[in-house]
C-alpha positions, 0 to 999 in steps of 0.5 A: 121425337118432335122438336120446336126450335125457338129462335129459328132464324138466328145463327144457332137456330138455323144450325139446329133446324138443319140438324133436326132435319138430318136426324132420323130420330127427330121431327121438326114440329115448329120453327118459331122466331120473333113475331111467331106464336109458340102457343099455336104449335107447342101442342105438337111437340115433345120438347122445345129448344130455345136459342132465342133472346133472353127477353123471350125465355120467360114466355117460352118457359111459361108455355112449356110449363103450362103444356108440360113440355121438356125444355132445353135453354141455350139462350145466354145473357140472363140476369139472375132475376130473369133466370129465376123468373123463367125457372118459376114456370118449370117446376113440373117439367124437366129443363136442361139449361146451360151456356154451352152444349158442346161436348168438348166445352163441358169436358173443359168445365170438368177439367177446370174443376179438377185442376182448381181442386188440385192447385187452388192457390194458383192464379187463374184467368179466362179469355173468351173470343166470339164474333162481333155480333155476340151481345153478352160479355163475358159469354155464358160459357166463361161464366160456367167456367168461373162457376166450375172453378169457384166450386172447386177453389172458392175463387172466381177468376176474372174473365176477359171478352174479345169480339173479333170477326166471325169467331164461333167461340174460343175459350182459354183458361190459364192456371199458373204459379211461379215457374209453371203455367197450365193452359186449357183451350177449347176452340169451336169452328162450327156452330153445328157442335152446339146444335148437336149437343143441344139436340142430344140434351133434348133427347135426354130431357124427354122422359126425365123427372121434373127438375133443372139439369145441365149438360154435365147431367146429360153427359154423365159427368156428375 
């Protein structure tokens, strides 16, 4: 399977390129970053994995739609309007779009949804910690946790963002009431977990029917 990495020079991009090269099932069809022309290499790909910047996602989506290429989006920080503008180009291709491609984090989404169903009246708050270079706050993962809990309980818990050193990504969701507290935590120590998950999503996306999917679909958690 031939893969193009958009945002190839960033932290996640470098991890993705390394994982593609190490995977015998994958072939690197292109490394695209700021100033490069995706249209020059897109014809040789089966799927595009975008971990660039939110301002670039719509143009990547437009080319993916025009060339009928599956798309995996891991870039975060989009407004609702920006996301909808990108999705408008993807009506005829499969697209996996989520704020976090870690298998563990997506298990955390599922667990938080279940807990919120069981104790919808409990207090709940989210704390996320990332490296100081991360631009968006709260993180896409924290927003995903908020949405998972909202769907189960109707309440959107507050999310608190910390930017400290070189932390790859920590997320703690605390549920509590008088006399007891439940904490669910995921800690990432390597960006490779996100890269492996995104490439798992890329393999899954190729051959799927056109539509918008997330990592819960990829993992069979829905």
